[in-house]
Structures are given as C-alpha cells and as structure tokens.
N, C-alpha and C positions, 0 to 999 in steps of 0.2 A: 516508658513512653506512654503518653495519654492516648486514650481511644480516639480514633479519627471519626468525627461525625460525618455521616454520609447520607445522601439521598439520591437514589437512582434517577438519572435523567435519560436513560436509555429509551424510555417510551417516546421521547421527543423525536428520536431518529425516524420512527415509522411515520410520524406526522410530517416531518421535514421531507422524507422520502417521497411522499405523495404530493405535497403542495409548496414546499419551500426548499428547492434544491440548493440555493446558495448556502443556507445554514447547514444542510447535510454535508456539502462539500467542505465547508469551513471546519467542521468537527472531524470528519473522517478523511478528508483530502482526496476523495474520489467521487465520481458521479454515482447516483443510485444504481444505474444499469451495470456499471463496472463492479460495484459491491455485490449485486445479485449474481453476476457471473463468477466472481471469486467464491461466493458461498457454494454455488453448484460444483465448482472444481474441487473444493476441499471437504464438503460436508460428509462424505462417506469414508474419509480417511480413517484408518484404524486408531489413530491417536485420540480421536474424539469418542471412541467406543471400546476402550481397552480396560475398563475398570468397573468394579461393582459399585464404586462411589459415583453418585450422580454428578454430572458436569452441566455447565451452562450449554445451551444449544450452540452449534458451530457459528451461526450468524452473530450471536452476541459476543462470542469469543473473538471473532474477526473484527467486530466493531471496537472492542476494547483494544485489540492489537493495533488497528489502524489509527485510532485516536492517540495511542501512545507513540507510535513511530512518526506520526504526522506533526508532532510538536517537539520542541526542544527545551532544554533548561528545566526549570521547575515544573513547567506545564507537562512534561513527559515523565515525571517521577511516578513510581508506582502509587505513592500516597495520593497524589493529585488525581490520577486516573481512577483510583479506588473511590475517592470521594465523589467524582462525577458519575461513576457507574453504579455506586451503591453496593460495592462488593469489598471483600477484604484485599489487603495488599498482596497476600499470598495468591489469591485468585487472579489478580492482575499479572503476576509473575508467571503463573501456570498457563494462563491464556496466551500470553506472549510466546512462551516456549512452544506450546502446542501448535499455534498457528504458524510459527516460523518453521517447525518441522514439516507441517503439511505443505506449505508453500515451497520449501526447498526441494521437496520431492517432485515438484512440477518442473524443476529446472530443465531437464532434458526435453520436455515437451514444449516448454515456453521459450527457451533460449536455444535457438538453432538456426542454421542457414535455411532459407526458403527452398522448397522443391522447385524444379523447373516449371511446373504448372503454376505454382504460386507466383513465381517471378514473372512469368508470362502474363498472368492476370493483372499483376501490379503495373506492368508496362502498358498493357491495353487501357487500364484505368487512367493512367497519367496522360496517355495520348488522347483519350476521349474527353477528359476533364480540362486539359490545358491545351496543348498543341502538339502536333507530330514531332517537332524538333526536341521536345523534352521527354520523349518516350524512354530514353535510356535512364532517366532519373527515376528509378523505381523504389527508392528507399527514402525515408524521412529520418533526419537526425535532430534531436533536441536535447538540451542539457539544462541542468539546474544546479544551484549551489545549496548545499546543506550546511548551515552555520553550526559550528561547534561551540559549546558554551564555555570552553576553556582550551588552553594550549595543550595538545596531546603530549604525554610524557615521552613517547618514543618518536624521535625525529620531529619534534614539535615545530621547528622552523619550516619544514617542508609543507606544512598545512597552512602557512600564512599566505593570504592572497593579496591581489592588487588593491583591494578595498580595505586593507589593514585589518582583516578579520581572519580567524582560524576557521577554515571550512573544508568540506569535502565536495568535489565536483563529480557529478554523475552524468552520463550521456546514454541515451537510449536511441536505438535505430529500429525502425519498424517498416513493414510494407505499407505503401500508401493506400492500397485498396482494401486492406484486410483489417477491419475493426472488430471482427468476430472473435470469440474465444472458444 
C-alpha cells in the first residue's frame, strides 16, 4: 500500500473555533462550546495518561474522533481522516478507541433520569419561557437519521427506511432548561 500523503489541517479548527463557527460545526458536527465541554469531561481520563509513549492531547484526539463519526462513507475512513489530520491511520484508530472509551464511561452521568429538582427547574423554565399551560412539557425530544453507506449484513431489510435508504435513527430527549454539562 502506498504512503498516504497528508498535511494537518487541525490548526484550522482553532481559527474556526474563534471566528468561523459554521466551518467548525461542519467539520466536527458540534458547536465550539460543546467541544470545549467534552474536552473538560474527558481530558483527565486515565486512557489518555496510561502509557510511557506520548499521545496527542485529548482535545486533538476528540477532534479526530468527532470528525470521523460525523461523516460517513469514504469521508469517515481512517485513511481520509489521517490525511486531514496529518497523522497515521493507526493514530486515527487509536484516537477513536480512546475517546470512545472515555465517553462511554460518562454514560451513567450523562444518560439518566432527571432528579426531582432538575425536573422542577425544567418545568419552571417552560412556564416562564412559554405559558403556564405547557408547564408539564419539561422534556425536549429530537431525532435524526444516520445514513449507512451499504446494506447491513445482519437483518439488512430492517434498516431500509421510507426514503429508500439504509439508515439508523436516533432520538435524544433532554431537559429544556439545562444546557450545561
């Protein structure tokens, strides 16, 4: 296999983070403030500090991970991401694995039912921002379709959607008042 020519474009993320949020969002699929919050949540995880071998900083590993999972098909291949980030294919695979481990360990903190106090705060926010009649509507649900680049091998027909594509649907519910992490 020939050597992949690469030139890091990671430096552009810092520029876009400050002055061009649409390009930042296009590449990483999150707002800069969400990216910064994710870095804070994962940066001290032991997976980033468990070796005598130097690693890329957690924020760079997160950027590589988000770029990879935010695209599909050839655009999400380790080779394409390596070319964009100016790193090796192995580094892309390792960054993806490390960030996934760190994020999955946040599951019990991030994915849970709200406390009574959080639910009360969300209801108060809904009442204040909309009208008293909507006070009981304290959660927001949103969904999106993740297109698959080919028919899955296992139960492939189950993934075929109304638009005649193979896709995976995801839905997220969150408290309306609580955008903090």
